[in-house]
C-alpha positions in Angstrom: -0.3 0.3 0.2 0.9 3.4 -0.3 -0.9 6.6 -1.8 -4.5 6.8 -0.8 -6.4 9.8 -2.4 -7.1 11.5 1.8 -8.5 14.0 2.6 -7.1 17.7 4.0 -5.9 18.7 0.9 -7.7 19.9 -2.7 -7.8 16.6 -4.7 -6.2 15.9 -7.7 -7.0 12.8 -8.1 -10.1 11.0 -9.1 -12.7 11.1 -6.0 -13.0 7.5 -4.6 -16.3 6.4 -3.7 -18.4 2.8 -4.4 -19.3 2.5 -7.7 -21.9 -0.5 -8.7 -21.7 -0.2 -13.0 -17.9 -0.1 -14.4 -17.2 -0.7 -18.4 -17.1 -4.0 -19.4 -14.2 -3.7 -21.2 -11.1 -1.2 -20.1 -8.9 -0.9 -23.1 -5.8 -2.0 -21.3 -2.9 -1.8 -23.5 -0.9 -5.1 -25.1 2.6 -4.2 -25.8 4.5 -7.1 -27.6 8.0 -6.2 -26.7 9.8 -7.5 -30.3 7.9 -4.8 -32.2 7.2 -2.1 -29.5 10.0 -0.2 -27.0 8.6 -2.1 -23.5 10.8 -0.5 -21.7 8.9 3.3 -23.1 5.6 2.1 -22.6 6.7 1.4 -18.8 8.8 4.9 -18.4 5.1 6.5 -19.6 3.8 5.0 -16.9 6.8 5.9 -14.8 6.1 9.5 -16.0 2.5 9.5 -15.2 2.7 8.2 -11.8 5.4 10.1 -10.3 4.3 12.4 -7.7 5.6 15.7 -9.2 2.8 18.2 -8.0 2.4 20.1 -10.8 -1.0 18.7 -12.6 -4.4 20.1 -10.7 -8.0 18.9 -11.3 -11.2 21.2 -12.2 -12.6 19.9 -8.6 -8.9 21.1 -7.5 -8.1 23.7 -9.1 -11.5 25.7 -8.1 -11.0 24.0 -4.2 -7.8 26.0 -4.5 -9.3 29.2 -6.6 -12.0 29.7 -3.5 -9.1 28.8 -0.4 -6.5 31.0 -1.8 -7.9 33.1 -4.6 -6.2 31.8 -7.8 -5.5 28.3 -9.0 -2.1 26.8 -7.5 -0.5 24.1 -8.2 0.3 21.4 -5.6 3.7 22.2 -4.8 2.3 25.9 -4.1 -0.6 25.0 -2.5 2.0 22.7 -0.4 4.1 25.7 0.2 1.5 27.7 1.5 0.2 26.1 3.6 3.5 24.9 5.0 4.3 28.0 5.7 1.2 29.5 7.5 1.2 26.5 9.8 4.6 27.2 10.4 4.0 30.6 11.4 0.8 30.8 13.0 0.9 27.5 14.2 -2.3 26.0 15.6 -4.6 29.0 14.1 -3.2 28.0 11.0 -4.3 24.5 11.3 -7.9 24.5 12.5 -8.6 27.4 9.4 -7.1 25.3 7.0 -9.1 21.8 9.0 -12.2 24.1 8.2 -11.4 25.4 4.8 -10.1 22.0 3.2 -11.7 19.4 5.6 -15.4 21.1 6.7 -14.3 20.3 10.1 -15.1 22.8 12.7 -13.0 22.5 15.5 -11.6 23.9 18.5 -7.6 23.8 19.8 -8.5 21.3 22.4 -11.3 19.1 20.4 -8.0 18.8 17.6 -7.1 15.3 20.0 -9.2 12.5 20.0 -10.0 12.2 24.1 -8.6 8.9 25.8 -12.4 8.2 26.4 -13.1 7.9 22.9 -10.2 5.6 22.6 -11.5 3.5 25.2 -15.5 3.6 23.6 -14.0 2.9 20.5 -12.7 -0.4 21.3 -15.0 -1.4 23.6 -17.2 -1.5 21.2 -15.0 -3.0 18.7 -16.4 -6.1 17.5 -13.9 -9.2 19.5 -13.6 -10.8 15.6 -12.2 -8.0 14.6 -9.6 -7.3 17.8 -8.6 -10.7 17.5 -7.7 -10.0 14.3 -5.6 -7.0 15.1 -4.1 -8.9 17.8 -2.7 -12.2 15.2 -1.7 -9.3 13.0 0.5 -7.6 15.9 1.8 -10.9 17.1 3.1 -11.0 13.4 4.4 -7.6 12.4 6.1 -7.8 16.1 7.2 -11.2 15.5 9.0 -10.0 12.4 10.2 -6.4 12.8 11.9 -8.2 16.1 13.9 -10.3 14.6 15.3 -8.1 11.8 16.1 -4.6 14.3 19.6 -4.1 14.9 21.4 -4.2 18.2 24.7 -2.4 19.1 28.3 -3.7 17.9 31.4 -3.3 20.0 34.8 -4.4 18.3 38.2 -3.9 20.2 40.4 -4.2 17.2 43.8 -4.1 19.3 44.4 -3.4 22.8 43.4 -0.4 24.1 40.6 0.6 21.4 36.8 0.1 22.0 34.8 1.0 18.8 30.7 0.9 19.4 27.7 1.3 17.0 24.9 1.9 18.7 21.5 2.4 17.9 18.8 4.6 19.9 15.4 4.4 19.2 13.9 8.0 17.8 11.5 9.8 20.6 9.2 11.2 18.8 7.3 10.1 15.9 4.3 11.1 14.0 1.8 8.7 11.7 0.0 9.9 8.7 -3.2 7.9 8.9 -5.0 8.4 5.6 -8.8 9.1 5.5 -10.6 10.2 2.6 -11.9 6.8 1.1 -11.6 4.0 2.9 -10.5 3.3 7.1 -7.2 1.9 7.2 -6.3 0.2 10.8 -3.9 -1.8 8.5 -1.6 1.3 8.4 -2.2 1.7 11.9 -0.2 -1.5 12.3 2.1 -1.7 10.1 3.8 1.9 11.0 3.0 1.7 14.9 3.6 -1.3 15.8 7.4 -1.5 14.0 8.0 1.9 16.1 7.2 0.5 19.2 9.3 -2.3 18.4 12.3 -0.2 18.1 12.0 1.7 21.3 9.7 4.4 20.3 8.2 6.2 23.5 5.7 8.4 21.8 3.6 8.4 19.0 1.2 10.9 17.5 -1.1 9.6 15.0 -3.1 11.7 12.5 -5.8 11.2 10.6 -8.5 13.6 8.6 -11.1 14.2 10.5 -13.5 12.7 8.5 -15.6 9.5 9.0 -13.1 7.2 7.4 -10.0 8.5 9.8 -10.0 10.5 13.3 -13.8 9.1 13.8 -13.5 6.1 12.2 -14.2 4.0 15.4 -12.3 0.5 13.7 -9.2 2.8 13.4 -9.5 4.3 16.8 -10.0 0.8 18.7 -6.8 -0.4 16.7 -4.6 2.7 18.5 -6.3 2.1 21.8 -5.2 -2.1 20.8 -1.9 -1.0 20.3 -1.5 1.6 23.3 -1.5 4.9 21.4 -3.1 7.1 23.2 -2.1 10.7 21.0 -4.6 10.0 18.1 -5.3 14.0 16.2 -8.0 14.4 14.1 -6.3 16.6 11.2 -5.5 15.6 7.8 -3.3 16.6 4.6 -0.5 18.9 4.4 -1.5 20.9 7.1 -1.2 17.9 9.8 2.4 17.1 8.9 3.8 20.4 9.0 1.8 20.5 12.8 3.8 17.7 13.3 6.8 18.8 11.9 7.3 21.9 13.0 4.9 22.1 16.4 2.3 24.1 17.8 0.2 24.7 20.9 -2.0 21.5 20.1 0.9 19.2 18.7 4.9 18.8 19.5 6.8 18.8 17.1 8.0 15.4 16.3 11.6 14.0 15.0 10.0 11.5 11.8 7.2 11.2 9.5 5.7 8.0 8.6 2.7 6.5 7.0 0.5 7.4 3.2 -1.1 10.3 1.9 -2.6 11.3 -1.1 0.1 13.9 -3.4 -0.6 16.8 -0.7 1.0 14.4 2.3 4.0 13.1 0.0 4.4 17.0 -1.3 4.0 18.2 2.4 6.3 15.8 3.8 9.0 16.7 0.9 8.8 19.7 2.0 9.4 19.8 5.7 11.7 17.4 4.9 15.4 18.4 6.6 13.4 19.7 9.8 12.1 16.5 10.4 12.6 12.9 8.8 10.8 11.3 7.0 10.4 7.4 5.9 9.3 8.3 2.0 7.5 10.4 -0.6 5.2 8.2 -2.3 3.1 8.1 -5.4 0.1 5.7 -6.2 0.8 2.3 -5.8 2.2 -0.3 -8.3 2.9 -3.9 -9.0 4.4 -6.0 -11.0 3.1 -9.4 -12.2 5.8 -12.0 -13.7 3.9 -15.3 -15.0 4.7 -18.1 -17.3 2.5 -20.7 -18.3 2.2 -22.6 -15.3 0.3 -19.0 -13.6 -3.0 -19.6 -13.6 -5.1 -16.5 -15.1 -7.8 -15.6 -12.5 -4.9 -15.3 -9.8 -3.2 -13.0 -12.5 -6.3 -11.0 -13.0 -7.1 -10.6 -8.9 -3.9 -9.5 -8.2 -3.7 -6.9 -11.1 -7.5 -5.5 -10.0 -6.2 -5.7 -6.5 -3.5 -3.1 -7.2 -5.7 -1.1 -10.3 -8.5 -0.9 -6.7 -6.3 2.1 -5.7 -7.2 4.8 -8.3 -4.8 5.5 -9.2 -3.0 2.0 -8.9 -0.7 0.6 -11.5 -1.4 -2.8 -12.6 1.4 -4.6 -14.7 1.5 -8.2 -16.1 4.7 -9.3 -17.8 5.0 -12.8 -19.3 6.7 -14.5 -22.6 3.3 -17.2 -22.3 1.2 -15.3 -24.7 -1.5 -16.8 -24.7 -1.9 -15.9 -21.0 -2.5 -12.8 -22.2 -6.0 -13.1 -23.0 -6.9 -15.7 -20.7 -6.5 -12.7 -18.2 -8.0 -10.1 -19.9 -11.3 -12.6 -20.2 -10.6 -13.0 -15.9 -10.5 -9.2 -15.7 -13.6 -8.5 -17.6 -15.5 -10.8 -15.7 -14.0 -10.1 -12.0 -14.3 -6.7 -12.9 -17.9 -6.9 -12.9 -17.9 -7.6 -8.9 -15.6 -5.1 -7.4 -17.4 -2.2 -5.5 -15.4 -0.2 -6.9 -15.8 -1.1 -10.5 -16.2 2.2 -11.8 -12.6 3.8 -10.9 -10.9 0.0 -11.0 -11.4 0.3 -15.0 -10.5 3.4 -15.3 -7.2 2.9 -13.4 -7.0 0.3 -15.9 -7.0 2.2 -18.8 -4.6 4.8 -17.5 -2.2 3.0 -15.8 -2.4 -0.8 -16.6 -0.3 -2.8 -19.3 -0.2 -6.1 -20.4 3.6 -6.9 -22.1 4.2 -9.8 -23.9 8.4 -10.7 -23.8 10.6 -12.9 -25.6 12.1 -14.5 -22.1 12.6 -14.7 -18.6 15.5 -12.7 -18.9 13.8 -9.7 -20.5 10.8 -9.7 -17.8 13.7 -9.3 -15.1 15.5 -6.6 -17.1 12.3 -4.5 -17.7 11.4 -5.2 -14.0 14.1 -4.1 -12.7 14.3 -0.8 -15.1 11.1 -0.3 -13.4 11.2 -1.0 -9.6 7.9 -1.7 -8.9 6.6 -1.2 -5.1 5.8 -4.7 -5.2 6.6 -7.8 -7.5 4.2 -10.7 -7.9 6.3 -13.5 -9.6 3.5 -16.9 -10.7 6.1 -19.0 -12.7 7.6 -23.0 -12.1 10.4 -21.9 -10.3 10.3 -18.0 -8.5 12.6 -18.6 -6.3 15.1 -19.1 -9.3 13.2 -15.3 -11.1 13.8 -13.1 -7.7 17.3 -13.8 -7.8 17.8 -12.4 -10.9 16.1 -9.2 -9.8 17.5 -6.3 -7.6 15.1 -3.7 -7.8 11.6 -4.1 -5.8 10.1 -2.5 -2.9 8.3 -6.4 -2.0 8.6 -9.9 -3.8 5.8 -11.9 -3.3 6.4 -15.6 -5.0 4.2 -18.4 -6.0 0.6 -18.7 -6.9 -0.6 -18.2 -2.7 1.2 -15.4 -2.0 -1.0 -12.7 -3.3 0.2 -8.9 -2.3 -2.6 -8.5 -0.5 -1.0 -10.9 2.6 2.0 -7.9 2.8 -0.9 -5.2 2.7 -2.5 -6.4 6.1 -0.7 -9.6 7.4 2.3 -11.4 6.6 5.0 -9.2 9.0 6.8 -6.8 6.5 5.5 -3.1 6.6 3.0 -2.2 3.7 4.7 0.9 3.8 6.7 0.5 0.5 9.0 2.8 -2.2 7.0 3.8 -5.4 7.2 5.5 -8.1 10.9 3.7 -9.2 12.9 4.3 -6.1 12.9 0.9 -5.3 16.6 1.4 -7.4 17.7 2.3 -3.7 15.1 3.1 -1.1 13.6 0.0 1.2 10.6 -0.6 2.9 9.7 1.0 6.1 10.9 -1.2 9.2 11.7 -1.3 12.5 15.4 -0.1 11.9 14.3 3.8 10.3 13.1 4.5 14.0 16.5 4.0 15.0 19.5 6.5 15.4 22.9 5.1 14.7 26.2 6.4 16.2 29.3 5.1 17.3 31.3 5.9 19.9 34.6 5.7 20.5 37.4 5.0 23.4 41.3 4.8 23.2 43.7 4.4 25.8 46.7 6.3 25.9 48.7 3.3 25.0 46.1 3.4 21.8 46.8 7.0 20.8 50.2 6.9 21.2 50.3 4.1 18.8 47.8 5.9 16.1 48.8 9.3 17.0 51.3 9.4 14.2 49.3 9.0 11.2 46.3 11.2 12.6 49.1 14.2 13.2 50.7 13.4 9.4 46.8 13.4 7.4 45.8 16.5 9.7 48.9 18.0 8.3 48.9 17.7 4.9 44.9 18.7 5.0 46.5 22.3 7.0 44.4 21.2 9.7 47.0 21.9 12.2 44.7 22.8 15.8 43.7 18.6 14.4 47.1 17.9 14.9 47.6 19.4 17.6 45.2 18.1 19.9 46.1 14.3 18.9 49.7 16.0 19.8 49.4 17.2 22.6 47.8 14.2 24.6 51.8 12.2 23.7 53.9 15.3 24.5 
């Protein structure tokens, strides 16, 4: 999972709403890599999915004109909001909540009362809480297993070197709430932070029925021990977390998905605080061969397109699979609640690509560097070994991406937009700050001192050299 349409800032993407009627046959590009450059097709998709922040929908343009008196790009909107919150604090935060979310809140209403969290937990269905607890255990088990621990070496007498890991003190978690409720995001962000030892976790969600007023989301927070939840979303929530104000103390790091405005706001405040990533729309590449079940492949493509926008790409060297997948896409699409939006997403961001062989499939996948990679082949382990770039890989016909989205254990906050070439998914280790600890005895200083003095003299930093020499005299 990555970006969500969210709330709290002007929309630049299609409205997320349930639809029962959809086109029976969405037009999805079918590409033969032997005749057309599949790389160019993927690059065009990459550009369309990139969160550059320079596209405004008619609805977004109308709202920015109403709020700001002129039609601003999303980048300009975010800059204005962040600057205002940094300068005017809670007053600006409340004002933007009123204008953008129609939320009439006072400063003392921003934070969800502890009694409301407890009531949501008390009223939650026992089956739901049991699910939350099982998933919590899965995530905690995995994140604990990969958590860094201090490393100490003594390479010679009198020398002690340590790499120490210290948890961040305070982090902010953005939970979307414009299109649907996301208790899964609470689990996939809060639990890794808790495993790392973060003392203070502040959750922010837009003041909507799917956000900070959603009982399942609040119950999940309470179940995890989170008592600091705020009714605010969009760029103004990110700014409040980064800069702090009377109502919300500043944090050290901001994580969690959101719409384009949340992503651009995180980019804007980076440097004041740390962030996890600048997330764009969700994406998947499915690599499949003749052993793949076409109905499974179609279901996996639809699951990503359902995000709307969401990129769904099939790469195969088995030509008959493409026609079979198209058939199942049409059949399954008609059964989806968000069918119309899913169909639009397929037309805009999907592709069915035929390649010559597995080698070419791996090459194209590495260039695209997808957020999710699903391999449905006879030997998926061998295929994934040939691919360097993906946020998370899912192997075999019985490992749908939804397992990673909801329950497996690794966080579903993953790199998008090609950043999987160098970025990793969120983990407990992202909530640790590492630092070195160095300790030398007098004898050890005498042994290494001449090398330090010689290099410092070469660089003209005589005070550095003298700070060692004075101890050796």
